[in-house]
C-alpha atoms as one frame of an Amber mdcrd trajectory, in Angstrom:
protein
  59.811 160.050  -3.094  62.029 158.802  -5.936  65.784 159.344  -6.749  67.256
 160.722  -9.778  71.054 161.072 -10.241  73.647 160.694 -12.912  73.453 157.157
 -12.507  70.073 156.858 -14.001  69.910 160.117 -16.089  70.431 160.249 -19.976
  71.080 163.738 -20.265  72.738 166.097 -17.648  70.591 167.990 -15.048  69.774
 171.558 -16.030  69.200 174.013 -13.299  67.670 177.661 -13.490  66.955 180.272
 -11.046  64.274 183.253 -11.190  65.411 186.335  -9.825  62.800 188.716  -7.946
  61.237 191.287 -10.222  59.599 194.660  -9.553  56.280 193.464 -10.545  56.207
 190.181  -8.584  53.135 189.648  -6.406  53.713 190.671  -2.645  50.668 189.152
  -1.245  47.552 186.896  -1.980  43.841 187.597  -1.213  41.640 184.747  -0.975
  37.824 184.964  -1.338  35.538 182.490  -0.210  31.967 181.943   1.035  31.958
 181.750   4.867  29.991 179.101   6.530  28.861 181.506   9.305  27.995 184.763
   7.543  27.086 183.155   4.184  28.828 186.016   2.507  31.928 186.458   0.537
  34.894 187.008   2.777  38.316 187.934   1.963  41.562 186.594   3.871  44.723
 188.527   3.369  47.677 186.270   3.242  51.074 188.039   3.563  54.765 187.111
   4.653  56.876 189.174   6.851  57.889 192.313   4.704  54.888 192.146   2.391
  53.306 195.477   1.698  50.348 194.283  -0.369  50.979 196.683  -3.219  50.585
 193.925  -5.957  48.103 191.310  -4.737  46.901 188.149  -6.459  43.229 187.699
  -5.736  41.947 184.007  -5.873  38.453 182.829  -5.354  38.195 179.341  -3.625
  35.105 177.419  -4.538  34.177 174.728  -2.037  36.102 176.179   0.868  33.825
 177.819   3.730  36.176 177.781   6.553  38.304 180.843   7.316  41.332 178.814
   8.654  41.391 176.521   5.509  41.297 179.487   3.199  44.147 181.033   5.001
  46.207 177.900   4.948  45.563 177.717   1.154  46.576 181.204   0.663  49.594
 181.105   2.721  50.790 177.928   0.611  50.355 179.932  -2.560  52.097 182.898
  -1.200  54.983 180.887  -0.090  55.201 179.173  -3.565  55.392 182.585  -5.216
  58.384 183.476  -2.944  60.195 180.222  -2.463  59.746 178.123  -5.583  62.118
 180.140  -7.560  64.393 177.063  -8.874  63.564 174.763 -11.597  65.229 171.664
 -12.901  64.951 169.444 -15.848  66.592 166.275 -16.978  66.154 163.158 -18.977
  65.929 159.472 -17.880  64.380 156.327 -19.134  61.174 154.763 -18.052  62.162
 155.686 -14.404  60.430 158.865 -14.979  56.990 157.043 -14.757  57.573 156.159
 -11.260  56.902 159.730 -10.348  53.555 161.688 -10.626  52.158 165.204 -10.440
  53.847 167.004  -7.503  55.829 163.851  -6.418  58.366 165.135  -3.937  61.580
 163.596  -5.197  65.391 163.666  -4.646  67.576 164.929  -7.546  71.370 165.268
  -7.945  74.001 166.138 -10.422  77.720 165.916 -10.421  78.654 169.551  -9.317
  81.169 169.435  -6.583  80.009 170.536  -3.290  76.570 168.911  -3.502  75.435
 165.228  -3.347  77.696 162.463  -4.709  76.097 159.590  -6.499  77.409 156.182
  -6.899  76.644 152.585  -7.272  76.240 150.463  -4.138  78.812 147.515  -4.688
  78.349 145.585  -1.597  76.951 145.419   2.142  78.010 143.844   5.274  76.243
 143.826   8.681  77.819 143.354  12.217  78.191 144.884  15.347  74.898 146.705
  15.033  76.036 148.652  12.045  75.573 148.373   8.198  78.820 148.861   6.198
  78.144 150.092   2.638  80.601 150.006  -0.159  80.606 152.666  -2.912  81.940
 152.514  -6.447  83.289 156.064  -6.030  85.399 157.654  -3.522  83.350 159.717
  -1.031  84.450 163.275  -0.027  84.088 163.948   3.721  84.231 167.405   5.297
  85.499 167.904   8.851  83.001 169.259  11.392  79.962 168.496   9.137  77.298
 165.914   9.396  76.848 163.642   6.496  73.986 161.450   5.294  73.331 158.943
   2.597  70.307 158.059   0.720  69.679 154.684  -1.201  67.665 153.792  -4.137
  65.497 150.967  -3.813  64.550 148.498  -6.660  61.340 150.353  -7.176  63.130
 153.771  -7.367  62.121 155.078  -3.987  64.551 156.653  -1.604  65.563 154.823
   1.629  66.774 157.236   4.152  68.543 159.682   4.280  70.585 157.955   7.067
  73.199 159.411   9.255  76.473 158.244   7.783  79.939 157.542   9.299  83.198
 157.277   7.608  84.990 153.922   7.451  87.403 154.561   4.642  87.422 156.411
   1.173  85.008 153.994  -0.350  82.996 152.561   2.674  80.664 154.023   5.360
  78.322 152.846   8.082  74.865 153.455   8.999  72.816 151.986  11.770  70.068
 150.237   9.749  68.787 149.635   6.318  64.934 149.116   5.738  65.416 146.921
   2.418  67.526 144.047   1.115  69.707 145.392  -1.728  69.934 143.176  -4.791
  73.522 142.843  -6.091  72.591 140.181  -8.868  72.678 142.778 -11.611  69.420
 141.289 -12.882  67.921 144.597 -11.991  69.405 148.050 -11.534  71.808 147.947
  -8.578  70.981 150.191  -5.625  72.342 153.827  -6.278  73.777 155.948  -3.256
  73.399 159.628  -2.820  75.871 160.917  -0.266  76.570 164.368   1.048  76.315
 166.864   3.725  72.915 166.557   5.707  71.812 170.023   4.372  72.913 169.540
   0.679  72.721 165.939  -0.046  70.281 166.356  -2.734  67.895 168.918  -4.560
  64.304 168.462  -3.371  62.024 168.810  -6.231  58.214 168.716  -6.850  57.479
 167.126 -10.196  55.407 169.343 -12.457  55.615 167.609 -15.766  56.657 164.446
 -17.359  57.055 164.263 -21.115  57.728 161.112 -23.167
């Protein structure tokens, strides 16, 4: 989706985490009208370790296939368990790039996570693309690194496997857009980090002007 970093945020990113509670659901039951039996059937959706002591029961309208009902139920059960982090931030009209449940990349300036900067220049040659960052980049030995770039329309290019050149420059094998360095529009942003921690992946649930 789109990229939001300190480079285009007007207020600092806020993160929150919801801890498991004793009264949390530990299962989902899906009710639907089966296409074969023409009766109301129940599909029990559980993750490993679920006892089914407190179950959320959901009736699906328009679903008549057991496999479809199970898939929907398992998505809901996984959302209950794994969507336990939330993020909020402020930006300008950039926010209107995203829509409901857009899958976007977000970052802050906390050490150990993704680093954001401005792309100052690009050089191509020998089958590689050399990118110059406005900020020094922190590399870790024995860890694979990637870099994502923000296109002019706000979408993410990459992440691309990155190789160190020096403190401010890195190389990638290719780039799928032509960066605009005229400063007539926002310059491209870089989001650099370890391959498993280069950004916070988020699903947009609300945008408030």
